[in-house]
DRENPA-84137 format. One record per residue (C-alpha): x, z, y; residue in three letters. Coordinates in nm, 3 decimals. Layout:
<recs>
+---------+---------+---------+------+
:       X :       Z :       Y : type :
+---------+---------+---------+------+
:       X :       Z :       Y :  Ala :
...
+---------+---------+---------+------+
</recs>
This chain:
<recs>
+---------+---------+---------+------+
:       X :       Z :       Y : type :
+---------+---------+---------+------+
:  -3.046 :   0.291 : -10.258 :  Unk :
:  -3.255 :   0.026 : -10.362 :  Unk :
:  -3.150 :  -0.218 : -10.592 :  Unk :
:  -3.263 :  -0.500 : -10.342 :  Unk :
:  -3.054 :  -0.382 : -10.102 :  Unk :
:  -2.721 :  -0.332 : -10.325 :  Unk :
:  -2.770 :  -0.742 : -10.407 :  Unk :
:  -2.747 :  -0.773 : -10.043 :  Unk :
:  -2.416 :  -0.595 : -10.048 :  Unk :
:  -2.313 :  -0.800 : -10.398 :  Unk :
:  -2.411 :  -1.122 : -10.204 :  Unk :
:  -2.174 :  -1.022 :  -9.872 :  Unk :
:  -1.876 :  -0.994 : -10.143 :  Unk :
:  -1.996 :  -1.318 : -10.387 :  Unk :
:  -2.211 :  -1.554 : -10.165 :  Unk :
:  -2.457 :  -1.689 : -10.451 :  Unk :
:  -2.463 :  -2.008 : -10.375 :  Unk :
:  -2.130 :  -2.050 : -10.377 :  Unk :
:  -2.187 :  -1.987 : -10.786 :  Unk :
:  -2.191 :  -2.427 : -10.961 :  Unk :
:  -2.515 :  -2.582 : -11.073 :  Unk :
:  -2.421 :  -2.476 : -11.440 :  Unk :
:  -2.359 :  -2.100 : -11.416 :  Unk :
:  -2.618 :  -1.829 : -11.456 :  Unk :
:  -2.496 :  -1.541 : -11.168 :  Unk :
:  -2.764 :  -1.316 : -11.005 :  Unk :
:  -2.941 :  -1.059 : -11.101 :  Unk :
:  -3.046 :  -1.067 : -11.503 :  Unk :
:  -3.215 :  -0.767 : -11.556 :  Unk :
:  -3.408 :  -0.544 : -11.412 :  Unk :
:  -3.649 :  -0.357 : -11.055 :  Unk :
:  -3.534 :  -0.460 : -10.754 :  Unk :
:  -3.697 :  -0.186 : -10.675 :  Unk :
:  -3.557 :   0.077 : -10.846 :  Unk :
:  -3.322 :   0.343 : -10.708 :  Unk :
:  -2.895 :   0.265 : -10.706 :  Unk :
:  -2.718 :   0.589 : -10.823 :  Unk :
:  -2.395 :   0.459 : -11.031 :  Unk :
:  -2.229 :   0.095 : -11.100 :  Unk :
:  -1.980 :   0.007 : -11.319 :  Unk :
:  -1.790 :  -0.264 : -11.322 :  Unk :
:  -1.702 :  -0.514 : -11.590 :  Unk :
:  -1.569 :  -0.884 : -11.667 :  Unk :
:  -1.763 :  -0.915 : -12.044 :  Unk :
:  -2.107 :  -0.685 : -12.116 :  Unk :
:  -1.970 :  -0.539 : -12.543 :  Unk :
:  -2.161 :  -0.302 : -12.742 :  Unk :
:  -1.890 :  -0.088 : -12.614 :  Unk :
:  -1.909 :  -0.155 : -12.215 :  Unk :
:  -2.310 :  -0.079 : -12.256 :  Unk :
:  -2.245 :   0.233 : -12.426 :  Unk :
:  -2.035 :   0.352 : -12.195 :  Unk :
:  -2.246 :   0.276 : -11.952 :  Unk :
:  -2.461 :   0.488 : -12.092 :  Unk :
:  -2.284 :   0.823 : -12.150 :  Unk :
:  -2.204 :   0.816 : -11.793 :  Unk :
:  -2.530 :   0.769 : -11.659 :  Unk :
:  -2.507 :   0.437 : -11.513 :  Unk :
:  -2.773 :   0.315 : -11.357 :  Unk :
:  -2.573 :  -0.103 : -11.317 :  Unk :
:  -2.412 :  -0.306 : -11.441 :  Unk :
:  -2.183 :  -0.578 : -11.309 :  Unk :
:  -2.099 :  -0.811 : -11.524 :  Unk :
:  -1.789 :  -1.091 : -11.390 :  Unk :
:  -1.969 :  -1.288 : -11.712 :  Unk :
:  -2.295 :  -1.362 : -11.746 :  Unk :
:  -2.375 :  -1.207 : -12.052 :  Unk :
:  -2.703 :  -1.444 : -12.046 :  Unk :
:  -2.612 :  -1.828 : -12.015 :  Unk :
:  -2.887 :  -1.979 : -12.233 :  Unk :
:  -3.158 :  -1.948 : -12.214 :  Unk :
:  -3.337 :  -1.666 : -12.461 :  Unk :
:  -3.742 :  -1.686 : -12.651 :  Unk :
:  -3.730 :  -1.329 : -12.690 :  Unk :
:  -3.574 :  -1.013 : -12.587 :  Unk :
:  -3.592 :  -0.764 : -12.937 :  Unk :
:  -3.351 :  -0.474 : -13.137 :  Unk :
:  -3.077 :  -0.606 : -13.316 :  Unk :
:  -3.175 :  -0.941 : -13.346 :  Unk :
:  -2.930 :  -1.231 : -13.192 :  Unk :
:  -2.825 :  -1.198 : -12.775 :  Unk :
:  -3.104 :  -0.939 : -12.731 :  Unk :
:  -3.038 :  -0.603 : -12.886 :  Unk :
:  -2.781 :  -0.557 : -12.563 :  Unk :
:  -3.030 :  -0.649 : -12.269 :  Unk :
:  -3.323 :  -0.445 : -12.440 :  Unk :
:  -3.113 :  -0.194 : -12.474 :  Unk :
:  -3.050 :  -0.130 : -12.155 :  Unk :
:  -3.405 :  -0.286 : -11.995 :  Unk :
:  -3.500 :  -0.010 : -12.228 :  Unk :
:  -3.235 :   0.244 : -11.984 :  Unk :
:  -3.292 :   0.124 : -11.702 :  Unk :
:  -2.949 :  -0.056 : -11.711 :  Unk :
:  -2.943 :  -0.301 : -11.433 :  Unk :
:  -2.729 :  -0.628 : -11.446 :  Unk :
:  -2.618 :  -0.804 : -11.206 :  Unk :
:  -2.358 :  -1.100 : -11.207 :  Unk :
:  -2.156 :  -1.300 : -11.034 :  Unk :
:  -1.928 :  -1.532 : -11.203 :  Unk :
:  -1.786 :  -1.869 : -11.021 :  Unk :
:  -1.975 :  -1.702 : -10.698 :  Unk :
:  -1.696 :  -1.480 : -10.679 :  Unk :
:  -1.444 :  -1.786 : -10.834 :  Unk :
:  -1.508 :  -1.935 : -10.552 :  Unk :
:  -1.573 :  -1.652 : -10.223 :  Unk :
:  -1.337 :  -1.580 :  -9.967 :  Unk :
:  -1.112 :  -1.263 : -10.202 :  Unk :
:  -1.280 :  -1.327 : -10.462 :  Unk :
:  -1.010 :  -1.425 : -10.777 :  Unk :
:  -0.887 :  -1.725 : -10.725 :  Unk :
:  -0.762 :  -1.564 : -10.366 :  Unk :
:  -0.576 :  -1.307 : -10.605 :  Unk :
:  -0.405 :  -1.530 : -10.841 :  Unk :
:  -0.300 :  -1.757 : -10.560 :  Unk :
:  -0.176 :  -1.467 : -10.382 :  Unk :
:   0.061 :  -1.344 : -10.745 :  Unk :
:   0.239 :  -1.681 : -10.703 :  Unk :
:   0.298 :  -1.655 : -10.298 :  Unk :
:   0.060 :  -2.036 : -10.180 :  Unk :
:   0.036 :  -2.026 :  -9.846 :  Unk :
:  -0.218 :  -2.059 :  -9.657 :  Unk :
:  -0.508 :  -2.155 :  -9.981 :  Unk :
:  -0.731 :  -2.398 : -10.039 :  Unk :
:  -0.959 :  -2.503 : -10.287 :  Unk :
:  -0.831 :  -2.725 : -10.576 :  Unk :
:  -1.203 :  -2.860 : -10.638 :  Unk :
:  -1.473 :  -2.905 : -10.390 :  Unk :
:  -1.800 :  -2.748 : -10.367 :  Unk :
:  -2.057 :  -3.039 : -10.469 :  Unk :
:  -2.314 :  -3.132 : -10.268 :  Unk :
:  -2.650 :  -2.969 : -10.414 :  Unk :
:  -2.397 :  -2.606 : -10.376 :  Unk :
:  -2.143 :  -2.596 : -10.052 :  Unk :
:  -2.320 :  -2.897 :  -9.764 :  Unk :
:  -2.516 :  -2.623 :  -9.539 :  Unk :
:  -2.852 :  -2.710 :  -9.268 :  Unk :
:  -2.940 :  -2.556 :  -8.961 :  Unk :
:  -3.313 :  -2.467 :  -8.972 :  Unk :
:  -3.491 :  -2.395 :  -8.625 :  Unk :
:  -3.807 :  -2.192 :  -8.582 :  Unk :
:  -4.083 :  -2.139 :  -8.329 :  Unk :
:  -4.335 :  -1.836 :  -8.316 :  Unk :
:  -4.382 :  -1.521 :  -8.134 :  Unk :
:  -4.186 :  -1.205 :  -8.067 :  Unk :
:  -4.379 :  -0.972 :  -8.385 :  Unk :
:  -4.299 :  -1.216 :  -8.628 :  Unk :
:  -3.892 :  -1.254 :  -8.570 :  Unk :
:  -3.854 :  -0.938 :  -8.818 :  Unk :
:  -4.060 :  -1.027 :  -9.108 :  Unk :
:  -4.020 :  -1.335 :  -9.102 :  Unk :
:  -3.647 :  -1.416 :  -9.041 :  Unk :
:  -3.590 :  -1.137 :  -9.314 :  Unk :
:  -3.822 :  -1.320 :  -9.577 :  Unk :
:  -3.580 :  -1.621 :  -9.431 :  Unk :
:  -3.287 :  -1.360 :  -9.559 :  Unk :
:  -3.410 :  -1.349 :  -9.870 :  Unk :
:  -3.486 :  -1.622 : -10.002 :  Unk :
:  -3.084 :  -1.773 :  -9.902 :  Unk :
:  -3.093 :  -1.834 :  -9.487 :  Unk :
:  -2.829 :  -1.639 :  -9.321 :  Unk :
:  -2.501 :  -1.619 :  -9.515 :  Unk :
:  -2.179 :  -1.766 :  -9.350 :  Unk :
:  -1.858 :  -1.561 :  -9.562 :  Unk :
:  -1.846 :  -1.200 :  -9.623 :  Unk :
:  -2.134 :  -1.177 :  -9.359 :  Unk :
:  -2.497 :  -1.212 :  -9.430 :  Unk :
:  -2.828 :  -1.226 :  -9.292 :  Unk :
:  -2.687 :  -1.364 :  -8.997 :  Unk :
:  -2.904 :  -1.548 :  -8.666 :  Unk :
:  -2.971 :  -1.591 :  -8.367 :  Unk :
:  -3.269 :  -1.558 :  -8.125 :  Unk :
:  -3.362 :  -1.686 :  -7.743 :  Unk :
:  -3.670 :  -1.626 :  -7.580 :  Unk :
:  -3.815 :  -1.918 :  -7.416 :  Unk :
:  -4.245 :  -2.033 :  -7.348 :  Unk :
:  -4.418 :  -2.291 :  -7.573 :  Unk :
:  -4.673 :  -2.489 :  -7.455 :  Unk :
:  -4.971 :  -2.636 :  -7.706 :  Unk :
:  -5.307 :  -2.779 :  -7.740 :  Unk :
:  -5.569 :  -2.726 :  -8.042 :  Unk :
:  -5.683 :  -2.996 :  -8.091 :  Unk :
:  -6.077 :  -3.009 :  -8.286 :  Unk :
:  -6.147 :  -2.802 :  -8.602 :  Unk :
:  -5.806 :  -2.629 :  -8.530 :  Unk :
:  -5.807 :  -2.245 :  -8.487 :  Unk :
:  -5.460 :  -2.123 :  -8.252 :  Unk :
:  -5.281 :  -1.767 :  -8.318 :  Unk :
:  -5.312 :  -1.739 :  -7.959 :  Unk :
:  -5.534 :  -1.861 :  -7.702 :  Unk :
:  -5.842 :  -2.098 :  -7.705 :  Unk :
:  -5.920 :  -2.443 :  -7.911 :  Unk :
:  -5.898 :  -2.708 :  -7.631 :  Unk :
:  -5.753 :  -2.572 :  -7.399 :  Unk :
:  -5.353 :  -2.612 :  -7.301 :  Unk :
:  -5.173 :  -2.306 :  -7.378 :  Unk :
:  -4.887 :  -2.170 :  -7.220 :  Unk :
:  -4.694 :  -1.860 :  -7.441 :  Unk :
:  -4.394 :  -1.658 :  -7.483 :  Unk :
:  -4.211 :  -1.744 :  -7.757 :  Unk :
:  -3.873 :  -1.721 :  -7.945 :  Unk :
:  -3.645 :  -1.995 :  -8.104 :  Unk :
:  -3.498 :  -1.823 :  -8.394 :  Unk :
:  -3.230 :  -1.961 :  -8.563 :  Unk :
:  -3.002 :  -1.924 :  -8.918 :  Unk :
:  -2.862 :  -2.154 :  -9.216 :  Unk :
:  -2.873 :  -2.190 :  -9.553 :  Unk :
:  -2.715 :  -2.420 :  -9.838 :  Unk :
:  -2.913 :  -2.724 :  -9.915 :  Unk :
:  -3.024 :  -2.557 : -10.253 :  Unk :
:  -3.214 :  -2.319 : -10.155 :  Unk :
:  -3.337 :  -2.486 :  -9.868 :  Unk :
:  -3.717 :  -2.556 : -10.001 :  Unk :
:  -3.699 :  -2.111 : -10.111 :  Unk :
:  -3.625 :  -1.995 :  -9.713 :  Unk :
:  -3.870 :  -2.293 :  -9.581 :  Unk :
:  -4.166 :  -2.210 :  -9.787 :  Unk :
:  -4.060 :  -1.778 :  -9.725 :  Unk :
:  -4.103 :  -1.911 :  -9.325 :  Unk :
:  -4.368 :  -2.117 :  -9.369 :  Unk :
:  -4.581 :  -1.819 :  -9.561 :  Unk :
:  -4.466 :  -1.495 :  -9.341 :  Unk :
:  -4.537 :  -1.679 :  -8.980 :  Unk :
:  -4.866 :  -1.630 :  -8.845 :  Unk :
:  -4.960 :  -1.933 :  -8.639 :  Unk :
:  -5.167 :  -2.195 :  -8.852 :  Unk :
:  -4.928 :  -2.485 :  -8.729 :  Unk :
:  -4.522 :  -2.415 :  -8.773 :  Unk :
:  -4.311 :  -2.615 :  -8.558 :  Unk :
:  -3.939 :  -2.595 :  -8.700 :  Unk :
:  -3.622 :  -2.907 :  -8.730 :  Unk :
:  -3.364 :  -2.902 :  -9.060 :  Unk :
:  -3.063 :  -3.044 :  -8.892 :  Unk :
:  -2.727 :  -3.111 :  -9.145 :  Unk :
:  -2.400 :  -2.972 :  -9.038 :  Unk :
:  -2.206 :  -3.266 :  -9.124 :  Unk :
:  -1.876 :  -3.098 :  -9.024 :  Unk :
:  -1.745 :  -2.665 :  -9.017 :  Unk :
:  -1.886 :  -2.626 :  -9.403 :  Unk :
:  -1.814 :  -2.347 :  -9.548 :  Unk :
:  -1.402 :  -2.367 :  -9.724 :  Unk :
:  -1.460 :  -2.231 : -10.074 :  Unk :
:  -1.427 :  -2.412 : -10.353 :  Unk :
:  -1.322 :  -2.373 : -10.750 :  Unk :
:  -0.981 :  -2.244 : -10.840 :  Unk :
:  -0.672 :  -2.326 : -10.517 :  Unk :
:  -0.384 :  -2.504 : -10.423 :  Unk :
:  -0.072 :  -2.504 : -10.180 :  Unk :
:   0.283 :  -2.513 : -10.104 :  Unk :
:   0.544 :  -2.227 : -10.216 :  Unk :
:   0.793 :  -2.092 :  -9.982 :  Unk :
:   1.131 :  -2.191 : -10.022 :  Unk :
:   1.304 :  -2.051 : -10.320 :  Unk :
:   1.070 :  -2.000 : -10.546 :  Unk :
:   1.163 :  -2.034 : -10.919 :  Unk :
:   0.954 :  -2.068 : -11.275 :  Unk :
:   1.174 :  -1.756 : -11.364 :  Unk :
:   1.048 :  -1.567 : -11.082 :  Unk :
:   0.685 :  -1.665 : -11.083 :  Unk :
:   0.654 :  -1.597 : -11.472 :  Unk :
:   0.755 :  -1.257 : -11.378 :  Unk :
:   0.534 :  -1.200 : -11.090 :  Unk :
:   0.234 :  -1.304 : -11.311 :  Unk :
:   0.363 :  -1.079 : -11.581 :  Unk :
:   0.397 :  -0.769 : -11.373 :  Unk :
:   0.054 :  -0.797 : -11.133 :  Unk :
:  -0.140 :  -0.888 : -11.418 :  Unk :
:   0.016 :  -0.615 : -11.704 :  Unk :
:   0.085 :  -0.900 : -11.920 :  Unk :
:   0.373 :  -0.857 : -12.178 :  Unk :
:   0.338 :  -1.166 : -12.284 :  Unk :
:   0.195 :  -1.564 : -12.142 :  Unk :
:   0.187 :  -1.892 : -12.322 :  Unk :
:   0.434 :  -2.189 : -12.121 :  Unk :
:   0.337 :  -2.510 : -12.136 :  Unk :
:   0.564 :  -2.810 : -11.995 :  Unk :
:   0.990 :  -2.721 : -11.831 :  Unk :
:   1.050 :  -2.345 : -11.778 :  Unk :
:   1.367 :  -2.392 : -11.563 :  Unk :
:   1.362 :  -2.504 : -11.188 :  Unk :
:   1.204 :  -2.467 : -10.879 :  Unk :
:   0.870 :  -2.539 : -10.767 :  Unk :
:   0.774 :  -2.610 : -10.450 :  Unk :
:   0.347 :  -2.684 : -10.465 :  Unk :
:   0.123 :  -2.526 : -10.742 :  Unk :
:  -0.321 :  -2.460 : -10.814 :  Unk :
:  -0.443 :  -2.165 : -10.985 :  Unk :
:  -0.839 :  -2.143 : -11.133 :  Unk :
:  -0.903 :  -1.879 : -11.285 :  Unk :
:  -1.046 :  -1.823 : -11.644 :  Unk :
:  -1.174 :  -2.153 : -11.863 :  Unk :
:  -0.988 :  -2.451 : -11.618 :  Unk :
:  -0.871 :  -2.693 : -11.823 :  Unk :
:  -1.061 :  -3.048 : -11.639 :  Unk :
:  -0.938 :  -2.976 : -11.285 :  Unk :
:  -0.673 :  -3.030 : -11.464 :  Unk :
:  -0.689 :  -3.431 : -11.319 :  Unk :
:  -0.675 :  -3.287 : -10.988 :  Unk :
:  -0.373 :  -3.043 : -11.030 :  Unk :
:  -0.135 :  -3.367 : -11.180 :  Unk :
:  -0.259 :  -3.562 : -10.870 :  Unk :
:  -0.135 :  -3.336 : -10.615 :  Unk :
:   0.146 :  -3.342 : -10.779 :  Unk :
:   0.190 :  -2.966 : -10.843 :  Unk :
:   0.478 :  -2.780 : -10.937 :  Unk :
:   0.268 :  -2.492 : -11.109 :  Unk :
:   0.013 :  -2.432 : -11.220 :  Unk :
:  -0.148 :  -2.049 : -11.347 :  Unk :
:  -0.463 :  -2.082 : -11.555 :  Unk :
:  -0.667 :  -1.871 : -11.813 :  Unk :
:  -0.685 :  -2.108 : -12.139 :  Unk :
:  -0.675 :  -2.436 : -12.143 :  Unk :
:  -0.805 :  -2.703 : -12.503 :  Unk :
:  -0.516 :  -2.879 : -12.681 :  Unk :
:  -0.586 :  -3.230 : -12.488 :  Unk :
:  -0.515 :  -3.092 : -12.172 :  Unk :
:  -0.214 :  -2.907 : -12.309 :  Unk :
:  -0.103 :  -3.213 : -12.383 :  Unk :
:  -0.170 :  -3.337 : -12.042 :  Unk :
:   0.026 :  -3.095 : -11.827 :  Unk :
:   0.292 :  -3.104 : -12.029 :  Unk :
:   0.309 :  -3.500 : -12.030 :  Unk :
:   0.289 :  -3.472 : -11.680 :  Unk :
:   0.552 :  -3.226 : -11.620 :  Unk :
:   0.352 :  -2.945 : -11.471 :  Unk :
:   0.485 :  -2.599 : -11.625 :  Unk :
:   0.159 :  -2.419 : -11.743 :  Unk :
:   0.092 :  -2.083 : -11.788 :  Unk :
:  -0.210 :  -1.934 : -11.951 :  Unk :
:  -0.254 :  -1.590 : -11.908 :  Unk :
:  -0.594 :  -1.598 : -12.119 :  Unk :
:  -0.980 :  -1.636 : -12.054 :  Unk :
:  -0.952 :  -1.245 : -11.906 :  Unk :
:  -0.678 :  -1.151 : -11.857 :  Unk :
:  -0.706 :  -1.437 : -11.533 :  Unk :
:  -0.992 :  -1.257 : -11.390 :  Unk :
:  -0.973 :  -0.847 : -11.471 :  Unk :
:  -0.769 :  -0.742 : -11.204 :  Unk :
:  -1.044 :  -0.850 : -10.945 :  Unk :
:  -1.280 :  -0.515 : -11.094 :  Unk :
:  -1.086 :  -0.236 : -10.849 :  Unk :
:  -1.043 :  -0.450 : -10.587 :  Unk :
:  -1.446 :  -0.480 : -10.592 :  Unk :
:  -1.425 :  -0.150 : -10.678 :  Unk :
:  -1.268 :  -0.140 : -10.248 :  Unk :
:  -1.475 :  -0.408 : -10.078 :  Unk :
:  -1.807 :  -0.300 : -10.220 :  Unk :
:  -1.798 :   0.131 : -10.134 :  Unk :
:  -1.778 :   0.114 :  -9.814 :  Unk :
:  -2.081 :  -0.152 :  -9.842 :  Unk :
:  -2.282 :   0.058 : -10.036 :  Unk :
:  -2.205 :   0.410 :  -9.863 :  Unk :
:  -2.462 :   0.616 : -10.117 :  Unk :
:  -2.355 :   0.474 : -10.478 :  Unk :
:  -2.060 :   0.491 : -10.663 :  Unk :
:  -1.869 :   0.232 : -10.824 :  Unk :
:  -1.642 :   0.223 : -11.153 :  Unk :
:  -1.437 :   0.037 : -11.373 :  Unk :
:  -1.553 :   0.010 : -11.767 :  Unk :
:  -1.200 :   0.184 : -11.937 :  Unk :
:  -1.466 :  -0.049 : -12.250 :  Unk :
:  -1.421 :  -0.375 : -12.120 :  Unk :
:  -1.103 :  -0.593 : -12.325 :  Unk :
:  -0.947 :  -0.898 : -12.384 :  Unk :
:  -1.197 :  -0.979 : -12.697 :  Unk :
:  -0.806 :  -1.128 : -12.788 :  Unk :
:  -0.441 :  -0.881 : -12.931 :  Unk :
:  -0.129 :  -1.091 : -12.897 :  Unk :
:   0.122 :  -0.961 : -13.159 :  Unk :
+---------+---------+---------+------+
</recs>
């Protein structure tokens, strides 16, 4: 299965448009045309993980955390961050990252955390920003012979994703009229003569941050000299995904019971606890990884309980002073449980590809 097709399935599970502006997601290393037989999932691409991938003849590493965040000037052996990238390229191993796209997606990391503590009907703690979350509809008119290659170009550029579905569109047939003026070269009919032709109306959606790319792809592949299209903002019904989750808990939930369940489900012997350690919980929030910056939303929502990966010291103090019981499980321990669940989602989408979870991926911290 070509990497380009595997990537489309990755996007069904974790649409890249949901990623935060600062993130670096998608294909980081590799050739979209290369053939993929085996994909290994990991939270971090470390030396041990890459060696494992080479030994197991993996073609692609799906790394939750992108191994490249900042721009790099060279990729050479034995220098800085680049040796791992150099070896991946040398061994024809593609690298793809999901990170905050998978955090925000339906059924992603934060939904799993919300499920662990039994949040009822969880809502996003942080809504997507205007540049990542707003949707618009594109309507374009085109001849029948253009439909497939124009729509595919638009999908490839980032259009057509609705929730866990990709390549979504609507098509209907009608009659288009036009009359070419001086200097025109009509694809159909003659200049100076009014024409009535059979055309199709193609509709799809995209995130505003991808609009310019989608329009460019559409115009480039369209056969008409002048392309008739509309861009319509979608003012309601935006994707209700975003970072973190927030909601009410069943009556009778206690701090002790929640801590014990977190330890059991995340396979942990120890967690960090901030604030009250006894009592009932009626409202809670979760946010995977390092999410201290959202604590004001947690406090403003009057949550009794907050589950996260890690916190800076002053964030921990703020939650303590607000009386919010906060559980820190370590950064990657709040994320690693997604990997086997991700394998189950991807297998039926890529039935010709083998998916495995790294045995060498580890939390860098050892708690004693």
